MMTF fields as JSON, N, C-alpha, C and O atoms, coordinates in Angstrom:
{
  "mmtfVersion": "1.0.0",
  "mmtfProducer": "UNKNOWN",
  "numBonds": 263,
  "numAtoms": 264,
  "numGroups": 66,
  "numChains": 1,
  "numModels": 1,
  "chainsPerModel": [1],
  "groupsPerChain": [66],
  "chainIdList": ["A"],
  "bondAtomList": [4, 2, 8, 6, 12, 10, 16, 14, 20, 18, 24, 22, 28, 26, 32, 30, 36, 34, 40, 38, 44, 42, 48, 46, 52, 50, 56, 54, 60, 58, 64, 62, 68, 66, 72, 70, 76, 74, 80, 78, 84, 82, 88, 86, 92, 90, 96, 94, 100, 98, 104, 102, 108, 106, 112, 110, 116, 114, 120, 118, 124, 122, 128, 126, 132, 130, 136, 134, 140, 138, 144, 142, 148, 146, 152, 150, 156, 154, 160, 158, 164, 162, 168, 166, 172, 170, 176, 174, 180, 178, 184, 182, 188, 186, 192, 190, 196, 194, 200, 198, 204, 202, 208, 206, 212, 210, 216, 214, 220, 218, 224, 222, 228, 226, 232, 230, 236, 234, 240, 238, 244, 242, 248, 246, 252, 250, 256, 254, 260, 258],
  "bondOrderList": [1, 1, 1, 1, 1, 1, 1, 1, 1, 1, 1, 1, 1, 1, 1, 1, 1, 1, 1, 1, 1, 1, 1, 1, 1, 1, 1, 1, 1, 1, 1, 1, 1, 1, 1, 1, 1, 1, 1, 1, 1, 1, 1, 1, 1, 1, 1, 1, 1, 1, 1, 1, 1, 1, 1, 1, 1, 1, 1, 1, 1, 1, 1, 1, 1],
  "groupList": [{"groupName": "UNK", "atomNameList": ["N", "CA", "C", "O"], "elementList": ["N", "C", "C", "O"], "formalChargeList": [0, 0, 0, 0], "bondAtomList": [1, 0, 2, 1, 3, 2], "bondOrderList": [1, 1, 2], "singleLetterCode": "X", "chemCompType": "L-PEPTIDE LINKING"}],
  "groupTypeList": [0, 0, 0, 0, 0, 0, 0, 0, 0, 0, 0, 0, 0, 0, 0, 0, 0, 0, 0, 0, 0, 0, 0, 0, 0, 0, 0, 0, 0, 0, 0, 0, 0, 0, 0, 0, 0, 0, 0, 0, 0, 0, 0, 0, 0, 0, 0, 0, 0, 0, 0, 0, 0, 0, 0, 0, 0, 0, 0, 0, 0, 0, 0, 0, 0, 0],
  "groupIdList": [1, 2, 3, 4, 5, 6, 7, 8, 9, 10, 11, 12, 13, 14, 15, 16, 17, 18, 19, 20, 21, 22, 23, 24, 25, 26, 27, 28, 29, 30, 31, 32, 33, 34, 35, 36, 37, 38, 39, 40, 41, 42, 43, 44, 45, 46, 47, 48, 49, 50, 51, 52, 53, 54, 55, 56, 57, 58, 59, 60, 61, 62, 63, 64, 65, 66],
  "secStructList": [7, 2, 2, 2, 2, 2, 2, 2, 2, 6, 6, 7, 7, 2, 2, 2, 2, 2, 2, 6, 6, 6, 7, 7, 2, 2, 2, 2, 2, 2, 2, 2, 2, 1, 1, 7, 7, 1, 4, 4, 4, 1, 7, 2, 2, 2, 2, 2, 2, 2, 2, 6, 6, 6, 6, 1, 7, 2, 2, 2, 2, 2, 2, 2, 2, 7],
  "xCoordList": [-144.493, -144.262, -143.545, -142.48, -143.975, -143.481, -141.891, -140.76, -142.469, -141.298, -139.948, -138.918, -140.056, -138.788, -138.51, -137.349, -138.968, -138.382, -137.793, -136.679, -138.51, -138.014, -136.871, -135.94, -136.664, -135.472, -134.273, -133.159, -134.812, -133.392, -132.905, -131.708, -133.629, -133.959, -133.072, -132.088, -133.274, -132.447, -131.57, -131.243, -130.986, -130.063, -130.027, -129.004, -131.26, -131.471, -132.09, -133.054, -132.169, -132.842, -134.041, -134.111, -134.826, -136.616, -136.193, -136.635, -135.259, -135.172, -134.573, -134.917, -133.525, -132.814, -133.739, -133.85, -134.53, -135.813, -136.798, -137.42, -136.839, -137.833, -137.275, -138.031, -136.126, -135.644, -134.86, -134.536, -134.871, -134.249, -135.513, -135.551, -136.66, -137.769, -138.867, -139.761, -138.402, -139.613, -141.037, -142.062, -140.842, -142.067, -142.041, -140.925, -142.933, -142.46, -142.494, -143.328, -141.618, -141.569, -142.79, -142.998, -143.687, -145.11, -145.917, -146.879, -145.542, -146.668, -146.185, -146.99, -144.828, -144.433, -145.022, -145.537, -144.956, -145.295, -146.631, -147.056, -147.225, -148.915, -149.371, -150.096, -148.998, -149.424, -148.483, -148.569, -147.756, -146.94, -147.737, -147.783, -148.29, -149.293, -150.421, -151.031, -151.242, -152.313, -152.905, -152.431, -154.03, -154.424, -153.528, -153.67, -152.488, -151.971, -151.026, -150.338, -151.154, -150.221, -148.962, -147.884, -148.936, -147.983, -147.869, -148.678, -146.55, -146.609, -147.56, -147.676, -148.4, -149.203, -150.456, -151.31, -150.577, -151.76, -151.306, -151.946, -150.11, -150.039, -150.001, -149.433, -150.263, -150.637, -149.63, -148.409, -150.123, -149.534, -148.125, -147.059, -148.207, -147.41, -146.284, -145.198, -146.746, -145.751, -144.8, -143.646, -145.409, -144.809, -144.109, -143.301, -144.176, -143.046, -141.541, -140.413, -141.757, -141.017, -140.072, -138.948, -140.607, -140.233, -139.072, -137.842, -139.879, -139.156, -138.276, -137.609, -138.076, -137.212, -135.957, -134.761, -136.389, -134.971, -134.607, -133.672, -134.894, -134.419, -133.654, -133.072, -133.987, -133.632, -134.273, -133.659, -135.438, -136.085, -137.318, -137.477, -138.246, -139.458, -140.499, -140.292, -141.748, -142.863, -143.077, -143.161, -143.178, -143.467, -142.643, -143.183, -141.442, -140.391, -140.682, -140.506, -141.05, -141.536, -142.665, -142.576, -143.688, -144.971, -144.775, -145.067, -144.222, -143.955, -142.628, -142.325, -141.957, -140.915, -141.705, -141.357, -142.728, -143.509, -144.1, -144.319, -144.4, -145.46, -144.725, -145.464],
  "yCoordList": [26.054, 25.928, 26.817, 26.475, 28.131, 29.403, 29.85, 30.239, 29.591, 30.055, 29.439, 29.923, 28.339, 27.478, 27.854, 28.257, 27.983, 28.124, 29.876, 30.191, 30.617, 32.045, 31.981, 32.553, 31.515, 31.503, 30.872, 31.357, 29.655, 28.983, 29.964, 30.003, 30.535, 31.426, 32.509, 32.816, 33.26, 34.465, 34.294, 35.147, 32.743, 32.432, 32.954, 33.316, 32.905, 32.975, 32.356, 31.977, 31.867, 30.936, 31.643, 32.872, 30.985, 31.265, 32.187, 33.335, 31.66, 32.882, 33.884, 34.97, 33.87, 35.311, 36.226, 37.393, 35.597, 36.366, 37.061, 38.095, 36.421, 36.753, 37.96, 38.919, 38.009, 38.588, 40.278, 41.399, 39.698, 41.275, 41.525, 42.559, 40.778, 41.859, 42.472, 43.276, 41.67, 41.903, 41.64, 42.251, 40.649, 39.597, 38.64, 38.126, 38.116, 37.067, 35.887, 35.668, 35.219, 33.637, 33.029, 32.539, 32.962, 32.264, 33.133, 32.617, 34.42, 34.677, 34.427, 34.346, 34.352, 33.801, 32.467, 32.216, 31.539, 30.036, 29.812, 28.992, 30.571, 30.521, 31.026, 30.327, 32.086, 32.67, 31.351, 31.387, 30.409, 29.529, 28.271, 27.424, 27.92, 26.849, 26.802, 25.775, 28.376, 28.071, 27.409, 26.384, 28.16, 27.715, 28.5, 28.418, 29.368, 30.275, 29.24, 28.316, 29.561, 28.694, 29.629, 29.04, 31.121, 31.697, 32.611, 32.655, 33.68, 34.882, 35.753, 36.375, 36.098, 36.679, 36.784, 37.626, 35.899, 35.933, 36.341, 36.102, 37.004, 37.582, 39.019, 39.619, 39.632, 40.86, 41.994, 41.954, 42.702, 44.094, 44.347, 43.905, 45.123, 45.24, 44.61, 45.097, 43.083, 42.08, 42.163, 42.536, 41.695, 41.825, 42.969, 42.856, 43.985, 45.087, 44.894, 45.028, 44.638, 44.267, 43.094, 42.958, 42.376, 40.873, 41.628, 41.619, 42.09, 42.688, 43.656, 43.87, 44.39, 45.415, 44.336, 44.607, 43.291, 42.603, 41.948, 41.338, 41.546, 40.78, 41.909, 41.569, 43.167, 44.047, 44.097, 44.368, 43.827, 44.053, 44.738, 45.29, 44.731, 45.603, 44.579, 43.367, 45.194, 44.102, 43.499, 42.28, 44.504, 44.047, 42.624, 41.645, 42.796, 41.766, 40.422, 39.267, 40.617, 39.837, 39.063, 37.865, 39.692, 38.918, 38.046, 36.862, 38.928, 38.031, 37.084, 36.325, 37.135, 35.947, 34.774, 33.999, 34.509, 33.093, 32.599, 31.403, 33.614, 33.183, 31.804, 31.311],
  "zCoordList": [13.153, 11.644, 11.059, 10.545, 11.014, 10.244, 11.35, 11.06, 12.421, 13.422, 13.33, 13.802, 12.684, 12.992, 11.822, 11.882, 10.58, 9.295, 9.404, 8.987, 9.868, 9.993, 10.635, 10.07, 11.548, 12.672, 11.772, 11.577, 11.278, 10.554, 9.228, 8.944, 8.655, 7.317, 7.949, 7.276, 9.34, 9.567, 10.504, 11.329, 10.384, 11.472, 13.119, 13.7, 13.652, 15.055, 15.733, 15.068, 17.027, 17.677, 18.179, 18.202, 18.513, 18.73, 19.906, 19.955, 20.953, 22.14, 21.675, 22.143, 20.645, 20.423, 19.854, 20.23, 18.774, 18.238, 19.241, 19.001, 20.265, 21.333, 22.107, 22.259, 22.572, 23.071, 22.3, 22.693, 21.374, 20.375, 19.759, 19.091, 19.816, 19.464, 20.201, 19.939, 21.428, 22.74, 22.423, 22.726, 21.785, 21.639, 22.504, 22.569, 23.306, 24.427, 23.583, 22.705, 23.884, 23.654, 23.452, 22.342, 24.353, 24.669, 23.596, 23.026, 23.321, 22.542, 20.753, 19.826, 20.649, 19.235, 18.97, 17.881, 20.008, 20.168, 19.816, 19.001, 20.466, 20.434, 19.058, 18.35, 18.728, 16.904, 16.075, 14.848, 16.573, 15.314, 15.844, 14.951, 16.839, 17.133, 17.111, 17.408, 16.599, 16.682, 15.285, 14.795, 14.71, 13.203, 12.48, 11.26, 12.953, 11.736, 10.838, 11.272, 9.801, 8.74, 8.675, 8.593, 8.702, 8.177, 9.15, 10.076, 9.009, 9.629, 9.564, 10.62, 8.629, 8.307, 9.062, 8.783, 10.058, 10.88, 12.225, 13.249, 12.184, 13.569, 13.961, 13.049, 14.671, 15.088, 14.493, 14.643, 14.006, 13.145, 14.023, 13.596, 15.333, 16.182, 16.544, 16.858, 16.451, 16.671, 15.676, 15.888, 14.148, 13.101, 12.833, 11.911, 13.339, 13.268, 14.278, 13.804, 15.386, 16.318, 16.029, 16.511, 15.286, 14.762, 13.312, 13.26, 12.509, 11.598, 11.665, 10.652, 12.736, 12.863, 13.573, 13.468, 14.18, 14.758, 14.138, 14.656, 12.822, 11.998, 10.518, 9.488, 11.02, 9.983, 8.516, 7.484, 8.615, 7.306, 7.612, 8.701, 6.663, 6.669, 6.991, 6.932, 7.371, 7.641, 6.237, 6.088, 5.051, 3.999, 3.413, 2.898, 3.617, 3.13, 4.41, 4.023, 5.652, 6.303, 5.907, 5.638, 5.864, 5.277, 3.912, 3.744, 3.021, 1.757, 1.931, 1.011, 2.956, 3.099, 2.912, 2.021, 3.614, 3.662, 2.52, 2.328, 1.655, 0.753, -0.57, -1.422]
}
């Protein structure tokens, strides 16, 4: 859900996001496929890694999906 939109909006593939952030693709997929409807449901440590790899802050990342 949110993962595809995030990757589309930032112009990266899911594989590239996983490599850049250091968050395993399996973790991204399980967060995306679980009950979570937004990126706000993932662990903060992973959100920090994702935000850094995309060149934005965690706040920007969390507010992006609202």
